[in-house]
N, C-alpha and C positions, 0 to 999 in steps of 0.2 A: 529224350534221354541222351542223345548224342552229344549235345552241348555240355550236358552235365558230366558225361564220361571224360570229355576233354578237360573240363575244370578239375575233376578228380585226379586225372593223370598229372596235370600241371601242378596241382597242389602238392602231390607226393614227390615229383621229380624236378620241378622248376618253379617254386613258389614266387619267384621274382617276375615271372612272365604273366602278364594280365591278358585276359580275353577281352578283345575290343568288340563291342556289339554296335552295329550300325542301324539307324532307323530305316535305312533303305536296303534293298537286296544287294548282296555282293556275290551272287551265285555264278556270275560269269566274270571273266578276266576284265572286260571293259567296265562292268558295273563296279567291281572291286577297286580297280584303279581310280575311278572317279570318286567313289565313296571315301577312299583313303588319301586322295590327293597325291598319288604316285604314278610313275610310268608303268605301263602294262608289264614290263619285264620283271618288276619287283614283286608281282603277284606270283606266289609259288603254287602252281596248280598241281594237284595230286591226282594221278590217274591210276586206275586198277586194270591189270592185265591177267589173262589166263594164258600160260605158256603151253605149247603143244605137249609137254611132258606132264601136264596136269597141275603144275604149281601155279599159285596165284601170287602176284607181286604188286607192290605199289611203287610208283615212280613219281618223284617230285621234280618238276622242271619250271623254268621261268615262264611266265605267262604268255610271252610273245614268241616262244619257241615251238617248233613242230618236230614231231618224231621223224628221225631219219631212218627209213626202213632197213637200209643196209647195215647201219650201225646197230640198230636194235637187234637184228638177226645175228650179227656177230657177237653181241653181248649175251643174248638170251636164247637164241634159236627163234623159231617161229612162235608167234603169239597173237592174241587179239584183245582189244579193249573189252572189258566186261560191259554188258548192257546195264542200264541204270538200276533195274530191280535187283540184279545180282550184286551190284556195287553196295547197295544199302544192306543187303542181307549178310554180306561177307565182312564189311567194314563197320557196320553199325551207324554209318553216317549217310545222310541223304546226298544225292548229287547236288553240287553247289556248296556243300559244306564238308566235303570229303577232305580229310587231313590224315597225317600219319600218327596222330596222338589219340589215345583213348579208344583204340580199336576193339571191335567185338571179339576178335581173335588175333593171335600173333601172326603177322604177315611180314615177309622180308620187305624192307624198305630200301630203295635205291634213289639216289639223288643225282640228277644230271649235273655235270660240271658247269652247265650254263648259269646256275644260280650263284656261282662263286664270283661272278662279275659285280655283285652287290655286297655292301657291308651288312645290309639288313633286307630280309624278304618278308612277305606277308602270306603265309598259308592260311587257309580257312581254319575254323576251330569247331567243326561239328554241326554247324547250322549255316543256312544260306544268307545270314546277316552277321557273321562273326569272323574274326581273324585274330592272329597274334603277330607281333613284330619280333623277329628273331634273326640272329646272325646265321649264315649258312653252316658254319662249323658247329655251332651249338645245335642246330637242327639235326645234323648228322649224329652228333653225340647222343642227343635225347632219344633218337629213333633207332640207335645202333645201325644206322644206315651205311650203305657202301656207295662210294662215288662211281659213276659210270659216265660214259660219253655216248649218248644215244640220240641227241637232238641236232637239228640243223641250226646253224647260227641264224639269228633273226635277220630279216631282210633290211 
């Protein structure tokens, strides 16, 4: 149902964006980059966190970036990544297909400024073999996201 919820979201809010389905897994950044013929940085990974105040948030970052603990704490306070079983329960998407579209419930979405290095990024689309191609500013607009700077620059 996750892939279908993304299709429904896009149909209602961005009918010009097509879901790309791959015959191979795109569940990890290296797999997705290979399947779509792009550099790892263009894969927009979506991570789910629970903050110490109890809020759950989603963070979209470039695929080759790592969370900078100091920057994360400055932006959000303390928090931890959610375990896979909680990610699916909260987002409606399985790990490997998590994206900020068609969520099971409304969650705040943050986008790391790292994805602004690209004219187009590829977040997953609700399944471990799906993605969409989208400009970072359009991604922010569609998700009502907020820009944050919480990642280390890629090595």
